[in-house]
C-alpha positions as CSV (number, residue, x, y, z in Angstrom):
1,M,22.7,2.7,-19.2
2,T,18.9,2.5,-19.3
3,K,17.2,3.6,-16.1
4,T,14.1,1.7,-14.8
5,R,11.5,2.5,-12.3
6,S,12.1,0.9,-8.9
7,Q,8.6,-0.7,-9.0
8,N,9.3,-2.2,-12.4
9,D,6.2,-0.6,-13.7
10,E,5.1,-1.6,-17.2
11,I,3.4,1.1,-19.1
12,T,1.9,0.5,-22.5
13,D,-0.2,2.3,-25.1
14,L,-0.2,5.7,-23.4
15,A,-1.4,8.9,-25.1
16,T,0.7,10.4,-27.9
17,T,0.4,13.9,-29.3
18,S,-1.2,14.1,-32.7
19,S,-0.2,16.6,-35.4
20,G,-3.1,18.8,-34.3
21,G,-1.9,18.9,-30.7
22,T,-4.8,16.9,-29.3
23,L,-4.8,13.9,-26.9
24,E,-5.6,10.4,-28.1
25,T,-7.6,8.1,-25.9
26,T,-5.3,5.2,-24.7
27,N,-4.9,2.3,-22.3
28,T,-2.4,2.2,-19.4
29,K,-1.2,-0.8,-17.6
30,A,1.1,-0.8,-14.5
31,S,2.1,-3.4,-11.9
32,T,2.3,-1.0,-8.9
33,P,-0.3,0.0,-8.3
34,T,-2.2,-2.3,-10.7
35,T,-4.2,0.0,-13.0
36,S,-6.2,-0.4,-16.2
37,A,-7.7,2.9,-17.4
38,T,-9.0,3.8,-20.8
39,T,-10.4,7.2,-21.5
40,S,-13.1,7.2,-24.1
41,A,-15.9,9.5,-25.2
42,A,-17.9,10.5,-22.1
43,T,-21.6,10.2,-22.0
44,S,-23.7,13.2,-22.5
45,S,-24.5,13.4,-18.7
46,T,-20.8,13.7,-17.9
47,A,-20.3,16.4,-20.5
48,T,-23.2,18.5,-19.1
49,T,-21.9,18.2,-15.5
50,A,-18.8,20.2,-16.3
51,K,-19.6,23.9,-15.8
52,T,-17.7,26.8,-17.3
53,A,-15.9,29.0,-14.8
54,T,-17.0,32.6,-15.0
55,T,-14.0,34.3,-16.5
56,D,-13.3,37.3,-18.8
57,R,-12.3,35.9,-22.2
58,S,-11.6,39.4,-23.6
59,T,-7.9,39.3,-22.6
60,S,-5.1,37.1,-23.8
61,S,-4.0,36.2,-20.3
62,S,-4.2,32.5,-19.3
63,E,-6.3,33.6,-16.3
64,S,-9.1,34.4,-18.8
65,R,-9.3,30.8,-20.0
66,K,-12.4,28.9,-18.9
67,K,-11.9,25.8,-16.8
68,P,-14.0,22.6,-16.4
69,E,-15.5,22.6,-12.9
70,Y,-16.9,19.4,-11.4
71,E,-19.0,19.1,-8.3
72,I,-17.9,16.7,-5.5
73,G,-19.3,13.3,-6.2
74,T,-19.3,13.7,-10.0
75,I,-18.3,10.6,-12.0
76,I,-15.9,11.4,-14.8
77,D,-15.7,9.0,-17.7
78,G,-17.6,6.4,-15.8
79,K,-14.5,5.5,-13.7
80,W,-13.3,8.4,-11.5
81,K,-15.3,9.9,-8.7
82,V,-14.4,13.5,-7.7
83,L,-13.5,13.7,-4.0
84,S,-12.1,17.3,-3.7
85,E,-10.3,20.0,-5.6
86,L,-6.6,20.1,-5.2
87,G,-5.8,23.3,-7.0
88,R,-6.2,25.3,-10.1
89,G,-3.9,27.2,-12.5
90,G,-4.2,29.3,-15.6
91,C,-5.2,26.4,-17.9
92,G,-7.2,23.9,-15.8
93,I,-8.2,22.4,-12.5
94,V,-6.7,19.5,-10.5
95,Y,-9.0,17.2,-8.6
96,C,-8.5,14.3,-6.2
97,V,-10.4,11.4,-7.6
98,E,-11.1,7.8,-6.6
99,R,-11.5,4.8,-8.9
100,C,-15.2,3.8,-8.6
101,D,-15.4,0.7,-10.8
102,D,-14.5,-2.8,-9.9
103,S,-10.8,-2.5,-10.3
104,N,-8.9,-3.9,-7.3
105,L,-6.2,-1.2,-6.9
106,E,-3.7,-0.9,-4.1
107,H,-4.1,2.9,-4.2
108,P,-7.4,3.8,-5.8
109,K,-7.0,7.6,-5.3
110,A,-5.4,9.7,-8.1
111,A,-4.9,13.2,-9.2
112,L,-6.9,14.2,-12.3
113,K,-6.2,17.4,-14.4
114,A,-8.9,18.7,-16.6
115,E,-8.8,21.5,-19.2
116,Y,-11.1,22.8,-22.0
117,V,-10.0,22.4,-25.6
118,L,-10.2,26.0,-26.9
119,K,-9.3,27.2,-30.4
120,H,-7.1,30.1,-29.4
121,Y,-5.2,28.4,-26.5
122,T,-2.5,25.7,-26.5
123,E,-3.5,22.3,-25.1
124,T,-1.0,22.0,-22.3
125,L,-2.3,18.6,-21.2
126,A,-1.4,17.1,-24.5
127,A,2.3,18.0,-24.0
128,E,2.2,16.9,-20.3
129,A,0.7,13.5,-21.2
130,N,3.4,13.0,-23.9
131,I,6.2,13.8,-21.4
132,L,4.8,11.6,-18.7
133,R,4.5,8.7,-21.1
134,K,8.1,9.0,-22.0
135,L,9.3,9.3,-18.4
136,Q,7.5,6.3,-16.8
137,W,10.9,4.7,-16.2
138,S,11.9,7.5,-13.9
139,R,11.0,7.3,-10.2
140,H,10.9,11.2,-10.1
141,V,7.6,11.5,-12.0
142,C,4.1,10.6,-11.1
143,Q,2.7,7.3,-12.6
144,L,0.4,7.9,-15.5
145,F,-2.9,6.1,-15.2
146,A,-5.0,7.5,-18.1
147,C,-5.2,10.4,-20.4
148,G,-7.4,11.5,-23.3
149,R,-10.3,13.6,-24.5
150,I,-13.5,12.6,-22.6
151,S,-15.8,14.8,-24.7
152,N,-15.5,17.2,-27.7
153,E,-14.2,19.9,-25.4
154,I,-12.4,18.5,-22.3
155,N,-9.0,16.8,-22.0
156,I,-7.9,15.0,-18.9
157,V,-4.7,13.5,-17.5
158,C,-5.0,11.1,-14.5
159,M,-1.9,10.3,-12.5
160,S,-0.7,9.1,-9.1
161,L,-1.0,11.6,-6.2
162,A,2.0,13.7,-5.0
163,G,2.6,14.9,-1.5
164,P,3.3,18.4,-0.3
165,S,5.5,20.7,-2.5
166,L,9.0,21.7,-1.4
167,S,7.7,25.3,-1.2
168,Y,5.0,24.2,1.3
169,L,7.5,22.1,3.3
170,R,9.9,25.0,3.6
171,R,7.3,27.5,4.8
172,H,6.2,25.0,7.5
173,S,9.7,24.1,8.6
174,P,11.2,25.7,11.8
175,Q,12.2,29.3,11.0
176,Q,10.9,28.6,7.5
177,R,14.1,26.9,6.4
178,M,15.5,23.5,6.1
179,T,18.8,22.1,7.5
180,F,21.9,22.1,5.3
181,S,21.9,18.3,5.1
182,T,18.2,18.2,4.1
183,G,18.9,20.8,1.5
184,L,21.7,18.7,0.0
185,R,19.5,15.6,-0.2
186,I,16.7,17.5,-1.8
187,A,19.0,19.1,-4.3
188,F,20.3,15.7,-5.3
189,H,16.8,14.4,-6.0
190,C,15.8,17.6,-7.9
191,L,18.8,17.5,-10.1
192,N,18.2,13.8,-10.9
193,A,14.6,14.6,-11.8
194,I,15.8,17.5,-14.1
195,E,18.4,15.2,-15.7
196,D,15.8,12.5,-16.4
197,L,13.7,15.1,-18.2
198,H,16.8,16.3,-20.2
199,C,17.5,12.7,-21.1
200,I,14.3,12.5,-23.2
201,G,15.2,15.9,-24.9
202,F,12.9,18.3,-23.0
203,L,13.5,21.5,-21.0
204,H,11.1,22.1,-18.1
205,R,11.2,25.9,-18.3
206,D,9.4,26.4,-15.0
207,I,11.7,25.2,-12.3
208,K,10.7,26.3,-8.9
209,A,10.1,24.8,-5.4
210,S,6.3,24.5,-5.9
211,N,6.9,22.3,-8.9
212,F,8.7,19.6,-6.8
213,A,6.9,17.5,-4.3
214,I,7.6,14.5,-2.1
215,G,5.8,11.2,-2.6
216,Y,2.2,10.9,-1.3
217,Y,2.4,7.5,0.4
218,A,4.7,6.7,3.4
219,S,7.0,4.5,1.3
220,E,7.6,7.4,-1.1
221,T,8.2,10.4,1.2
222,R,12.0,10.3,0.6
223,I,11.5,10.6,-3.2
224,I,11.2,14.0,-4.9
225,R,8.8,14.2,-7.9
226,I,8.9,16.8,-10.6
227,L,5.5,18.3,-11.6
228,D,3.8,20.4,-14.2
229,F,5.2,20.0,-17.7
230,G,2.9,22.6,-19.2
231,F,5.7,24.9,-20.2
232,A,8.2,22.1,-21.2
233,R,9.5,22.1,-24.7
234,S,11.6,19.7,-26.8
235,Y,15.2,20.8,-27.5
236,V,16.3,17.6,-29.4
237,S,15.4,16.7,-33.0
238,T,16.4,13.5,-34.8
239,C,18.8,13.8,-37.7
240,I,17.9,12.2,-41.1
241,F,21.2,10.3,-40.9
242,G,20.7,9.2,-37.3
243,G,21.6,10.7,-34.0
244,Y,20.3,13.9,-32.6
245,I,20.5,17.7,-33.4
246,F,20.6,19.8,-30.2
247,L,18.8,23.1,-30.7
248,V,19.3,26.3,-28.9
249,V,16.1,27.1,-27.0
250,H,15.2,30.6,-25.8
251,M,14.6,30.3,-22.1
């Protein structure tokens, strides 16, 4: 039975991964919230605004990877205004942004991930955009607004905001633990989210409490979202005679 998003979102023409592993600029349409976002080549002023983080590139660790840093108030791709930094990882930085053009959106704020395109590093946002595109029917993933390469060296993925992670909620619960009934409900949602990912033939490979979060808006706080598909890998291939081949993946 085909699953559908509860909001009946319609997503079309999202990014796909090319043979070279790069993101293609695409359009995204959704009914809730109404969004029309197209990532294209950024102007030279946008490209020069991004600053390279001071890191040591002499090691192979992901921590040595340079990251695009934007100042508060910077306009990215002519559409998204940087409001704050939400966090950073080994590959890039996540910003809270706001749609600054004339689009009449119900929720104009979004989360924007940015990473540099480097020769010796895997482009994790390309894989993440591909998975998000395939999972827009699931209520357990963030809604994809836009994704693409905004300059010769920066990839972005823009999606709906998520609330606090399960790890954060547990630490701030009484006695730093949740009740048994709450734990059961959370486990049910988390397993459904993982099942949805497996349904499209991918393993997450980084399951932990900090990669699950509740919805950002009041109407979504009882829905668990699965995050961060940077380590996810496909475990299903199509047979030449139809059907699927299930491959054993080293975890």
